[in-house]
N, C-alpha and C positions, 0 to 999 in steps of 0.2 A: 495467617494467610492473607494475602492482599486481595484486592478487588479485581474482577476481570477487566474492568474499565482502565485500571492502572496498568495492567499488562498491554492493553491495546495501546494506551497512550505511550508507553515505552517504545512499542513497535513503530508508532508515528514518528518518534524521534529518529529512529534509524531510516525511516522513509524520507523524512525531511532532509537528512544528511545526503541521501542519494539524490534527492531533488536539487540541492545545492551543487553536487558533483555534476549533474546533468545540466544545470544551467551553465556551468563552466564549459562543459563539452559543446553545448549549442553556440556559446560565443566563439569558441575555437573554430567550429565549422563555419560560423558566419564570417569569420575573418579568413577563411580558406585555409586555415592551418590544419595540418594532418592530425587526425584522431585515428589510432590503431582500431582496426576493425573488431579485434578481440575485446576491446573496452566497450565498444557499443554492444556487442553481444552479451557481456557479462552484466552491463546495465539492464538489458532487456530480461536477462535471466532472473535478475534480482527482483525486477518489477513484476514479472510473471509468477514466480514462485513465492518470493517473500510477501510482496504487497498484495497480490491477488489471490493465489491458492491458499496461503496461510492466513494472512491477516483479513481480508475481505471474506474468505471462508469461514473464519470464526464469526465475524459479524452476521453474515447472511444465513449460515446454517444453525447457529446456536443463539447469538445475542438478540438479533432482531425478532426471531420468533418468540421468545421468552418475554421480550418487552411488549409485543402485541398482546400476548396472554395477560400481561399486567396492566394492559388498558392504554398503551401508547398507540396512537393512530398509525395504521400501516401503510397501506397503498396510497391513501389520500393525504397522509401526513408526513412527518419527518422521515420515517423509514422508508417510505416510497421515494422520497427525494433522494436519500442516500443511495438506494438502489439504482435509481436511474443515473446517478453520477458514477457509480461503479460501472455501469454498462457503457457510458460515454467514454470513460478512462480506457476500457478495454478495446474500444474502437480505435482510439489513438495508439494505443500499444500494438494493435494488429498492423496498422500503417506504418508505425515505427519499424517493425519487424521486416516487412515488405520492402521498405526503403533501405534497410540495411542489406538484405539479400539482393537487392538490385543495385547496390553500390550507389544509392541516391542519397548522399549525406545531407544536402540542403532540405530534402523532403523530410528526412529523418528529424532534423533539427525543427522544422516547422511544426510537426506533430508533437515532437518532445516539449516544445515551448507550450502548445495548447494544454497538454497533459500535465505539465509541472503547475501551470496556472490553475488548472481545475482541481488538482490534488491538494495545493496549499489551502485553498478556500474550503475544500472538503474536510480537510483535517481540523481546521478551525471550528468548523460547524460541529463536527463529532465531538471534539474535546470540551467545546464550551456550551453545547445545547443537548446533543443526544446522550453523551455519557453521563451527564448529571442527572437526566431523566432517569436512566438505568439505575444509578446509584440510589436515587430517591424511591424507586418503586420496586425494586427487586429485594427479596428477603435474603437473609444471610445464607440460608440453606441453598436458594436458587443460584446465589453467586458462587457458592462452593461447587455446585453442579456444573456451572459453567467452565469454571477453572479447570475441572477434570475433563470436561469436553474439549477444551482448548488443547490440553496436553494430548489428548487422543488424536486431534487433527494433526497436531505437529509431528506425531510419530508416523501416523498413517499416510499423510499426504506429502510430507517433506522429507522425513526420514532422520535418522540418528546423525548427528555431527553436522547437519546442513546449516543449523542456526550459526554455529561458530564459523563455519566456512563464509557465510554471508557477512558476518561482522569483520572477518578478516579482509574480505574484498572491499567492504566500505573503507577499512583502514587504508588499504594499498591505493585505492582510487583517490581517496582524500589526499594522500601524499603527493599524488601526481597533479591533482586538478585544484586544490584549494590552499 
């Protein structure tokens, strides 16, 4: 059985691919080229469900509390910084959603760019600082418990088959934009 942080890093790879797609969409919008509304909605759905509900949910509800119990500083430390960045990201995503529903593509691009920049740095910090802390401090037993908890979050919050749907979406959008 792998480590919970390895699963989270794999999810980061999918999120990073979506950020590359999003960057290509931003550039099209800035060049005033047409981007199908449906693509913007699908990107938002991926971010809201895969990145936030699923990925951030695993971190916020399971990994971070267990790390705090293991002595990693919470609110005033690296965990608090990651939580603050999750909240900042959510506010960009809300603005992106409003921009799509208001057909304001330039506003969408502006918030999408801020979101992309935030998340790229955020992922680097988690992969290179926070996750190694978790690997060093969490017992094998705790890590196994986390993996089981991750599975439960996937089933309860996202549902069966949704993981595959998101990977298909990534593949389709990659074909169009990258």
